[in-house]
N, C-alpha and C positions, 0 to 999 in steps of 0.2 A: 083574692077581691081586694083587699085591703090593700095589700102591696102593691098592686095594679094602680088603685087609686092615689097613694103614696105616690107612684113614680110619676103619675100625670100631674099631682101637684108639684113634686120635684122639677119635672120637665118644664112645666108653666112658669115655675119659679125661675128654672135658668133661663127659659127664653124671654121673660120679662127683664131679668139681670142684663141678658144680651142686648136687648132691644135698648134697654136703658145707656149700656156702655157706647153701642153704638150711636145712639142719639146725642149721647152727650160728648162723644167724639165729634160728631159732626157740627154740633154748636160751636164748639172750641175752636174748631176750623172756619168755621164763617167769621168768628170773633175775631180769629188771629189775621183773616184777609182784610175784614173792615178797619182792623188797626193798622194794615199795611197800606190802606187806599190814600193816595195822594202823596204818600213818602216815597222817597229818593230810594230806588234798589239798588245793592251792592254786588252787582254781577261779576261772574269771575271771568267771562268771555265779553269781546266786544261786540255784542249784537248790534245790528244795525238796521232800524225801520225804514221806512220808505214814505215821502208824501203820501198824504191821505189816510194813512194808517190809523190816525187819530185825530182826522177833522174834526169831529163830533166833540171832542175834548179841547181843542185848540183852536178852531176856526179854519176857515181856507188859507188864509194867509200861511205860504211856507215858512218865512219868518217865524212866525207865532207856533209854526208844529215844531220846527226845531228846537224854540225854547222849553217847550213841553216834553218833547222827547229827554233833553238834558236834565229837566225836573224831576223824571221819573227815574234817572239813572241809565240811559241809554248813552253810549258814549261814540257810537259811529252813525253815518248814515250811508243809504245809497240811493241812487236815483238814475235809472236807466235812462229817463227822457232828458238828462241835463245837456247833451249838446242841442236839443232842440228849444232851450229855454233863452232869452235874448241876453246878451253880454251883461245888462246892468243888474239883472236877478242872478246870474251866476257869480259874480262878483259880491252881490251881498250875501249871497249864501257862503261864499267863501271867508269873509270876514266875520260874520255871525260866527259859523262854525269854531274858527280861531279864537274869537271871544268867550265861545262857552267850551273850550279843549276838547271837540269834537273831531273824530277822524273822517274824511272822507273814504267812503267805499265805492263800488263801481259805478262807472255809466256805460251805456254801450256805445260801441263807435259808430257814427251815423254809416248806414247800410251795413253794418255788421252784426246784425242779430237774424236770426231763424233763416228765413229762405231769401233774405232781400238780395244777396250777392253769392252767387256760388263760385269759390276758388277750386273747387276739385276740376273745373270744365279745362284750366289751363289756359283761358282766354285774356287777352292782354286788357281787354276793356274791363274785364272784371278784377283783375290786379289795379289798376289804376282807380278804379272806385275804390276800392280797399286802401291803397295808399295815400289817398286823398283823406280819406277818414282818418287815418292815423296822423298826419299832419295837421288837420284842423284838432284832433282831439289833445294834442300838445297842447295848445293855446287853452283849449276848455279846462285841461289838467290845472294848468298854472292859477288860472282865475280861484278853482275851487279846491286847491292844495289835495290834487288828487294823485294815487300813486297806480290804481288799477283801472282797466277798463276793457270790457266784455267784447270777447269777439266769438261769433259762430262763423265757422267756413261756409254756411249755406248747404244746398242738397247735391246728392248724388248727381254726377253726371253719367247716365245710365251706359250709355254707347261706348266709354272707356274701361280698359280692364281698372280693377281696384289700385293695383300698385302703381299705377299710372296716375290716378288720382291721387294717392297719397304724396307722391312725388308732386303734383302740380300744388297740392295744399303746403305742403313743408318750405318748397321755394317762395310762394307767395309770402308765406308766415316771416321767412329770413329775412326779405325785405322790409317789412313791418317791422320787425325787431330793430332793424339798421336804424329807423325813423325814431323810434322810441328808447332806445338803449342809450344814447348821449344825455337824454334827460331823466334818466332814473325811472321810468316808467315801465310798465309790466302789462300788456295784454294778457287776460286770463282766457283760455278756451274752454268754453261750456259742452261738454255733450247733452244732448235734450231728449225727451221722450215723447215730445209734442206730434211727431209724424216719421214714420218710417222711411220717409224720402231724405230725411236729413242725413247728412255725411257723418258729422261727428255724433256717436251713440252710446260709446263705454269709456270707463276712466283707463282701461287698458291701452283703448286705441289712442286716446287722447296724449295718455304718457310717451308712447311712442313716437308720436308726433314731435313733443316737446324735447325729448331725448335728441330727437333728428334735426330741430331748428339750432338745437345747443346754444340758446341764449337767456340770459338771466332775465331779459324782458319778454319770455315767451312761455307761461306755466298754466296749471290747471286749475280753471275753477271748478271745485267738486260742489254741485249740486244734490244735496242728499234727498230730496224730492224725486228728482229725474233719476237719479242714479237707484233708488230703491225700485222703481217701476221698470227700469231696463235691465240690470243686473242683481239687485240685491248684493247680500253679505258686506254689508255697510263697510263694518269696521275692519274685514279682512281686507277690503279693497281698498279703504283708506291706507292701511299699512303698506300694501304692495305697491302705491303710487306717491307715498307720502312727501318724498324728496322732490318732486313735481308740482305739489299741491300749494299753492299762494293765496287761495280764498274759499272760503264755504258757503254756500247757500242753503236757506232753510225751509222747509215743508214739509206737512203731514201728508202720509198718503193713506187712503184716497183722502181726495178732496184739495189738497193744497191750502190746509189752512195750518193756522198755529200748532206746535208740540202741543200733544196730549189729547188731539183730536182724531188722531187715526192709529195706525198699527206700530210707528215707528217709535222704538224707546231712546226717545231723545234724552233722557237723563245719563243712561249708560253711553250715547253716543258723543255727548258734550264732555263727560267726564274724561271719555278716552281722548279725546282730540285736546284737552285741556294737559291730561296727564304726560300726552308727547310733548308739551311745552309751545304749543300753538300761540303766537300774539299776535295774529292777524284779525281780519275782520268776518263775522258770521253775519252775512245777508239776510235778513228776515223777508226772502221772496215769497210773499203767500198774502192770501186774502184774510180777512175776520171771518170765524165761524159764525159768529152773530153779529147783529146791525146795533148802531147806535153807541150810547157812551156804555151802556154794561157790555157790550161786545168787544169793547177796547179796554176795557177793564180786564176781561177775560183774557186777552192776548197777554197783558202784563204779566198777569197772575201765572198764565202757563208758562212763560220765561222764568218767573221767580221759581217756580215749582220745577221746572226741567235744568234749572243753574243751581238748584239745591244737591249737591254731592260733597 
């Protein structure tokens, strides 16, 4: 009986000590986070926020948001809707980024996203829309010092055999590459998980298309969120398609929020990409898991933690 009481006391003492240790660790972690707040992070990779991600911290003005991003250590930006902005704003964004030493990431080629235009159909009208978007994208890229632009070939054309659809997409992309290549620009093809009706779904399929187009102006945008949903085996599939990947995008799954909010071990994924020598951009194409100033600080902290390898 005495021994049992002694064990209970010992267990209690151990539990108290464990609680104290955990509590101390949490307090130390909170202290560390507070110390980091408002300081410039030194990231190993080029993470690229988008406009609106830090609007509570920086206000609604895109230029002020850019300055906030730079102050917190981000060295790149992506803006899917850049082609819809007026020329004056595009020019101002480009000039500000140059002053801040930031790199421009992707913007979406007009009519080149999701189901907006179906290249698999092989119809001249669809090809003409795509090529017009590529021509206009060249001018936008010059204003904002961009190199990459996102292209999604659209939906399946169900009445055509799949190999015919492949041929139609490859031929259209070759013509787009002819427009972009003289300017050193790159369209990055993005396989998506938004709908099973989308033609481009996997990294292997995208790899095959890029190899067939055979141009430095047609590469893979590997969106980790979408590929986790569609195929998994993230690191393995990155390695399989590595020589055609020119751009990454980020989002945890489920939820499409910042790293650490879902199932993807982003610290391991980032380390693998870094160790392979990737020097390009990691687009932060996701929402914030929490609203307001606190939510924005959580996003920054998530990247600091995930980049700590």
